N, C-alpha and C positions, 0 to 999 in steps of 0.2 A: 516498585512499579512493575506491573505486568506488561510485557512487550507483546503487542498484538499487531499483526500485519493485516491489511485489507486490500484486496486486489480484484479488479474487474477482469474477468477472463472469458474468452470465447470457449465453446465446447471443445475446440482443438487446442486450447491452452494459450492462445495468443493474448498478450496484454498490451502490445504496442498500439497506439493510435485509437484507444477506446473512445476518445472525444476528437473533434476536429483538430487537426494538427498541421499547421503550416510548415513547421520544421520537418516533420516526417515526409510531407509532400515534396519538399525541396530535395529530400534524399531519395525520392522515387517510390515511396510507399503511398499508394493511392486508395487504400481501403480503410482509411481512418474514419472515426465517427460511428463505429459499428455498435457501440453500447447505448447510445443516447435514446433510441426508440424504446428500449426496454424499461426505462425508468418511469413507471407509473407513480401514482400518489403514495402507494404503500412502500415501494422501494425507496422513494425519496424521503419519506418519513423515517425509514430505518436509518439511512445514511445521516440524516439530520441528528437523530438521537445518538448515533454512534459517535459522531464528532463532538457533540456536547458533553459526552461522558469522559472525554480524554483529559488526562492531566498534563499532557504535552505531546509534541509531535517530533518524530525523527525522520529526516529525509536524506536521500542521496542528493548529490549536487544538481543533477539535471532536473529532477522533479522539484527540488527546492526553487530553482530559478523559474521554472514554469509557473509554479503556484504563487511565488512572490509577485510575478508580473500580473497574474490574473486576480487571485484572491486578495493579495496585498493592496490592490488598487481600489477595492470596494469600500464604501463608507460604512461606518457603524450602523447597525440595524438593517443591513442588506439581506440578512438571512442567517439561519443557525450555523451553516457551514462556514460562511465568511467570518461571522463573529467569533466562532471557535478558533479558526486559524489565526485571526488577527489579535486575539486577546490572550492566548495561552502560550507558554514557552515553546520555542522551536529550536531544534538542534539539527545541524546539517553535518553529515560525515564527509569531510573533504580535506585532502592535503594540498589542494590547489586554490581553493577559495580564500581570498585574503581579506575581503570586506563583505559583510552581510548587511544589506540595506533594509531588510524587512525587520520591523521592530521586534524586540524580545527574542533575538536569534543568537545562539551560541554555536560557534564553529568547533566541531570536534576533529582534531587532527592528531597525528602521532599514533599511539597505540589505541586503535579503535576498540578492540575488545575490552581493554581496561576502562575506557571512557564509557562505553555502553553499560558495562557491569556496574560502574559507579552510579549511573543514572537509574538502573534497575534497583539498586539498593536504597534509593531515596523513597520516602513516602510520597504519595501523590496520585494514586489510582493507576491509570493506564497510559503507557507510552505507545502511541500509535504510529505505524509506518504506512503511509499511503503511497501507492505507485512504487517508485524506487526499486525496480526489479533487480538491478545489480546488487543493491544493498541487501534486499531480502534474501537473495541467494547466499550472500556472504554471512548474514546473520544465521541462516539455517545451518550452514556448514560449521559454524562456531557454536551451535547449541544455545543460541541466545533468544530464540523465539518461544514464547509461551503459548500463543494461540494464533491460528491462521484463519482468516475470514476470506472466503471466496464468494464473489457475486458472479455466478456463471450465467452468461448471456446466451440465449438460444440461437446461436449463429456459428457457422464454421467460416472463419476468415480466410483460411487457406495459405496465408503467408504472414510473416511478421515475427517479431521477437516473442518468445514464449516465456512464461514465468519460470518453468523448470527446464533446465538444460537437457540436451540429448544425453549427456554423460555427466553424472554428478553423484553425490552421496544418496543412498537410499534411506527411506524414512517411513516408519509405520505411523499411522495417525489414528487417534480416537475421535469419533464423531461426537461432538458436543451438542450441536443444534443443526436442524435442517428444516427449511420451509421454502415455499414457492410463492411468487408474486403473480398477480393476474396476467401479466404479459408473458409469463413463462420463464422469467429469470428466477434462478434458485439461489438461496443462501445456504452455504455450508460452512460450519464452524468446526475446526479441528484443533486438537492438541497433539503436539509431537509425542510419540510413544516409543522411542528407541528405534532399533532396526527391525525391519519386517521379518516374519518367520516364513521361510521358503519351504515348500513341499519337497519331500524326497521321494525318489522312485521306489 
């Protein structure tokens, strides 16, 4: 399986609170919901098709619990995204989650690198990671990501958790696809390509 991450980010790299988030507001983050206005019919169609092509989904614990409460509560036929999340295998990386209530969920604990490697060795198309910033950063550090999909929203949020840390591993990227949607949101698809080449004096 190809491991693909998909993340909505602002121009300044923020991924926190892309949709309305009561949990974030309770923690003092009041700039949530910044991505919603950018989703026109074309962008929505892309995300629908993206979810439909998944062979399975891999989540960090926090994103899993948010998605389970929202998407997991929707009835069959509610839409392509809900149907994909509710009918396809789900894996959650956590050493603290003891019981997964969302159907067809497997908890991955212990040696996560080994567990994800075993998933990637299976047939089944694409293993998608939605949200799950902490997990994405860990997957990149461990060279487990095959493709990075960024939906860049034309807004500067100015605060909040960013996808890439201020200090972390460096990574060269090959651009696979790029397009824009009518509202100004852009799609960028990258493949990791080792370390960057730095110019010398």
